[in-house]
C-alpha positions in Angstrom: -26.4 26.8 -61.3 -27.2 23.2 -60.7 -28.8 22.4 -57.4 -28.1 19.0 -55.8 -30.7 17.0 -53.9 -28.2 15.2 -51.7 -29.3 15.1 -48.1 -27.0 15.0 -45.2 -27.9 12.3 -42.7 -27.6 13.7 -39.2 -29.3 11.0 -37.1 -28.7 7.3 -36.2 -30.9 4.5 -37.3 -32.5 2.2 -34.8 -30.2 -0.6 -35.7 -27.1 1.5 -35.1 -28.4 2.6 -31.7 -29.1 -1.0 -30.7 -25.7 -2.1 -31.8 -24.0 0.6 -29.7 -26.2 -0.1 -26.7 -25.3 -3.8 -27.0 -21.6 -3.1 -27.2 -21.8 -0.8 -24.1 -23.6 -3.5 -22.2 -21.0 -6.2 -23.1 -18.2 -3.8 -22.0 -19.9 -3.0 -18.8 -20.4 -6.7 -18.0 -16.7 -7.3 -18.6 -15.3 -4.3 -16.8 -17.6 -3.4 -13.9 -17.5 -6.7 -11.9 -13.6 -6.7 -11.6 -13.6 -3.0 -10.8 -16.2 -3.5 -8.0 -14.2 -6.5 -6.7 -11.0 -4.4 -6.6 -12.9 -1.7 -4.6 -14.2 -4.3 -2.1 -10.7 -5.8 -1.7 -9.1 -2.4 -1.1 -11.4 -1.5 1.7 -9.6 -3.6 4.3 -6.0 -2.5 3.6 -7.3 1.1 3.2 -8.9 0.9 6.6 -5.7 -0.5 8.1 -3.7 2.4 6.7 -6.2 4.9 8.0 -6.0 3.3 11.4 -2.2 3.5 11.4 -2.4 7.2 10.4 -4.9 7.9 13.2 -2.6 6.4 15.8 0.4 8.4 14.5 -1.6 11.6 14.6 -2.9 10.9 18.1 0.6 10.3 19.3 1.9 13.5 17.7 -0.9 15.6 19.2 -0.2 14.1 22.7 3.4 15.2 22.4 2.5 18.6 20.9 -0.2 19.5 23.5 1.6 17.9 26.5 -1.6 16.1 27.4 -2.8 12.5 27.6 -4.8 11.3 24.6 -6.6 8.0 24.0 -8.1 6.0 21.2 -11.0 3.8 21.9 -14.2 2.2 20.6 -17.6 3.1 22.2 -19.3 0.4 24.1 -22.6 -1.0 22.9 -25.3 1.6 23.4 -22.9 4.4 24.4 -22.9 7.7 22.7 -20.5 10.7 23.1 -22.1 14.1 23.1 -19.5 16.9 23.4 -20.4 20.3 24.9 -20.1 22.0 21.5 -23.2 20.5 20.0 -24.6 17.0 20.0 -22.6 14.6 18.0 -23.4 10.9 18.0 -20.5 8.7 17.0 -20.6 5.4 15.0 -19.7 2.7 17.5 -17.9 1.0 14.6 -15.4 3.9 14.3 -12.6 4.7 16.7 -13.0 7.8 18.9 -10.1 10.1 19.8 -10.3 11.8 23.2 -7.9 13.9 25.3 -7.5 15.0 29.0 -7.6 18.8 28.9 -7.3 19.5 32.6 -5.0 16.7 34.1 -4.6 18.6 37.4 -8.0 20.0 38.2 -10.0 17.1 36.5 -7.7 14.1 36.2 -9.2 11.2 34.3 -11.8 13.3 32.5 -11.5 12.8 28.8 -13.4 14.7 26.2 -13.7 14.0 22.4 -11.3 15.8 20.1 -13.4 17.7 17.5 -10.5 18.6 15.2 -11.0 17.8 11.5 -8.4 14.9 11.5 -10.7 13.0 13.9 -14.0 13.5 12.1 -13.6 11.4 9.0 -14.4 7.7 8.9 -11.3 5.5 9.6 -12.9 2.1 8.8 -14.4 1.8 5.4 -17.8 0.3 4.8 -18.0 -3.4 5.8 -14.7 -3.2 7.9 -14.8 -3.6 11.6 -12.3 -4.0 14.5 -12.5 -7.5 16.1 -10.4 -6.6 19.1 -7.5 -4.6 20.5 -4.7 -6.6 22.1 -2.4 -4.8 24.5 1.2 -5.9 24.9 4.1 -6.7 22.6 3.2 -9.8 20.4 5.1 -12.9 21.2 5.0 -16.4 19.7 3.5 -17.7 22.9 0.7 -15.1 22.9 0.0 -15.7 19.2 -0.3 -19.5 19.7 -3.1 -19.2 22.2 -5.6 -16.8 23.5 -3.4 -15.0 26.0 -6.3 -13.8 28.1 -4.3 -13.8 31.4 -1.7 -11.3 30.1 -4.5 -9.2 28.5 -6.4 -9.1 31.8 -3.3 -7.8 33.6 -2.7 -5.0 31.2 -6.4 -4.0 31.2 -6.5 -4.0 35.0 -3.7 -1.5 35.0 -5.8 1.0 32.9 -7.6 3.8 34.8 -11.3 3.2 35.3 -13.2 0.4 33.8 -12.0 -1.1 30.5 -13.5 -3.5 28.1 -11.2 -6.5 27.7 -12.1 -6.9 24.0 -11.7 -3.2 23.2 -9.5 -1.6 25.9 -8.6 2.1 25.3 -5.1 2.9 24.2 -3.6 5.8 26.1 -0.9 8.0 24.7 1.3 9.8 27.3 2.5 13.4 26.8 5.9 12.0 25.8 4.3 9.9 23.1 4.8 6.5 24.7 2.0 4.0 25.1 1.5 0.3 25.4 2.3 -2.0 22.4 -1.1 -2.6 20.8 -2.5 -4.6 18.0 -5.8 -3.6 16.3 -7.3 -6.6 14.6 -9.4 -5.6 11.5 -11.5 -7.7 9.2 -14.2 -7.3 6.5 -16.0 -10.5 7.7 -19.7 -10.1 8.3 -21.0 -10.4 11.9 -22.5 -13.8 11.0 -18.9 -15.1 10.6 -18.0 -14.4 14.2 -17.5 -11.6 16.7 -13.9 -12.4 17.7 -10.7 -13.2 15.9 -10.8 -16.7 17.2 -14.2 -17.4 15.5 -13.2 -16.2 12.1 -11.3 -18.3 9.5 -8.6 -15.9 8.0 -8.5 -18.2 4.9 -12.1 -17.3 4.2 -12.1 -13.7 5.4 -8.9 -11.7 5.4 -7.6 -10.2 8.7 -5.1 -7.4 9.0 -3.3 -6.6 12.2 -2.2 -3.0 12.8 0.7 -3.4 15.2 1.9 -0.3 17.1 5.3 -0.1 18.8 4.4 1.8 22.0 7.9 3.2 22.4 8.9 4.4 18.9 5.3 5.1 17.7 6.0 3.1 14.5 3.2 0.9 13.2 3.1 -2.0 10.7 0.4 -3.9 8.9 0.7 -7.7 9.2 -1.6 -10.6 8.4 -2.0 -13.3 11.1 0.8 -15.9 11.0 0.1 -19.5 10.3 1.0 -22.2 12.9 3.7 -23.5 10.6 5.2 -20.1 10.4 5.2 -19.7 14.1 7.0 -23.0 14.4 9.7 -21.8 12.0 10.1 -18.5 13.9 10.3 -20.2 17.2 12.9 -22.7 16.0 15.1 -19.9 14.7 14.5 -17.5 17.6 12.9 -14.9 15.4 10.3 -12.4 16.6 6.7 -12.6 15.2 6.8 -8.8 14.4 8.6 -8.1 11.1 8.8 -4.3 11.6 7.6 -3.8 8.0 4.3 -4.3 6.2 3.7 -7.9 5.4 0.4 -8.9 3.8 1.6 -11.7 1.4 -0.8 -14.6 1.6 1.6 -17.4 0.6 3.4 -19.4 3.3 6.6 -17.8 4.6 10.0 -19.5 4.2 13.2 -19.1 6.1 14.7 -17.2 3.1 11.8 -14.8 3.2 12.4 -13.9 6.8 16.2 -13.6 6.3 15.5 -11.3 3.4 13.1 -9.2 5.5 15.7 -8.9 8.3 18.5 -8.0 5.9 16.3 -5.3 4.3 15.8 -3.8 7.7 19.5 -3.8 8.4 20.2 -2.1 5.1 17.7 0.7 5.9 19.5 1.4 9.2 
């Protein structure tokens, strides 16, 4: 029987390993940056969707429990420590509270510790610039309608921050119209919506209909768009998600309105 001396190679040469490593490095350089950019871009719309879900859940629990609930942001330096253990909340995240004893202790709100309130609503790098109470109008969007905001804030029980007033949900589910203005702009870009250029840093407004409980995501409207809406007598709330960056045309608005009629 003839014995063969053929050896089976079961290892890689140095050249082969360098070649594979180089190919992996090239693929990583091509694939990873766009992937990370997509993740960064998704944080703001994901946060807006999370904020909308939180408002819907809070409204539903107010109706189910027959108690007043509220959503608010902590003031600077404030911490909330419930009786069941010390929990310090991130001031960047919204806090959900409820009024458990409206007859014996009216106006006393305590944090809701249910699982649906414990996860982060706003993703990393996303923050709420302000909360505007009242139904958006073309006039209020053209200027800083501080007078109307002050009136609505003064009607709230206790002291309220004009930039971040709490949003109260009544036991029947009704509340004020409210707009939560979210952005991923760094603090160096500005602390209010008026200081930030939406063309440089995106802004998404979570608009809540206080009567129906429906909420929509909408980008800020340009002055030219407000002019067009005012000339045609159209409202500045489209009642559907609208995040398209390009300038709106009359045909776009008519199509939006017709799609809403078809849904009904």
